[in-house]
C-alpha positions as CSV (number, residue, x, y, z in Angstrom):
1,M,151.2,89.7,171.0
2,D,151.0,93.3,172.3
3,S,148.6,95.4,170.3
4,R,149.2,98.7,172.3
5,G,149.8,101.7,170.1
6,K,148.5,100.0,166.9
7,V,145.9,101.6,164.8
8,I,142.3,100.1,165.2
9,E,141.3,98.7,161.8
10,T,137.9,97.3,162.8
11,V,135.6,97.4,165.8
12,A,133.0,94.5,165.8
13,I,130.4,93.2,168.3
14,D,129.7,89.6,168.6
15,L,126.4,89.0,170.5
16,V,126.7,85.8,172.6
17,G,123.5,84.0,173.5
18,E,120.0,85.4,173.0
19,K,120.1,88.9,171.4
20,F,118.1,91.1,173.6
21,I,119.3,94.4,172.1
22,D,120.2,95.7,168.7
23,E,123.9,95.5,167.9
24,N,124.0,99.1,166.6
25,K,122.8,100.4,170.0
26,L,125.7,98.8,171.7
27,K,128.1,100.2,168.9
28,S,126.9,103.6,169.7
29,I,128.1,103.3,173.3
30,I,131.7,102.2,172.3
31,R,134.0,105.1,171.7
32,S,136.9,103.2,170.3
33,A,136.8,103.6,166.6
34,T,138.5,102.7,163.4
35,G,141.6,104.9,163.0
36,D,142.1,105.4,166.7
37,T,145.2,104.2,168.4
38,Y,144.5,101.2,170.5
39,T,145.0,101.5,174.3
40,A,143.9,99.3,177.1
41,H,142.6,102.4,178.9
42,A,140.2,103.3,176.1
43,V,138.9,99.7,175.9
44,D,138.4,99.8,179.8
45,I,136.3,103.0,179.3
46,D,134.3,101.2,176.6
47,I,133.7,98.2,178.9
48,R,132.7,100.4,181.8
49,A,130.2,102.3,179.5
50,L,128.6,99.1,178.3
51,F,128.1,97.7,181.8
52,E,126.7,101.1,182.9
53,S,124.2,101.1,180.0
54,G,122.4,98.2,181.8
55,Y,122.2,96.2,178.5
56,V,124.9,93.8,179.2
57,D,125.7,91.0,181.6
58,D,129.2,90.0,180.5
59,I,131.8,91.4,178.1
60,R,135.1,89.9,176.7
61,V,137.3,92.0,174.4
62,L,139.6,90.4,171.9
63,A,142.3,92.5,170.2
64,E,143.3,90.6,167.0
65,P,146.6,91.6,165.3
66,K,146.1,92.5,161.6
67,G,149.7,93.2,160.5
68,D,150.6,96.7,161.9
69,K,146.9,97.2,162.9
70,V,144.5,95.6,165.3
71,G,140.9,94.5,165.1
72,L,138.7,94.7,168.2
73,I,135.9,92.3,168.9
74,F,133.6,93.0,171.8
75,E,132.0,89.6,172.8
76,V,128.9,90.7,174.6
77,T,126.2,88.8,176.5
78,T,123.1,91.0,176.7
79,R,120.6,91.2,179.4
80,P,116.9,90.9,178.9
81,T,115.2,94.3,178.5
82,M,111.7,95.4,179.6
83,E,110.5,97.1,176.5
């Protein structure tokens, strides 16, 4: 199902594997937000920003239809940090 043009109802992060970073830190990098119109371009920008942060090794984004809206789930595998 095509979710383009639908309003984003939720944005969630699912940390896969060991959790090397706080979920809220990753959420602060993602610009797509509840109430925004979903576009693949905006999600691509979010993915690029997450990779450029150096905190993640892998990302998969799921767009789940929720009636006339969409929920975004960022499945993120984090990278070990040196803190």
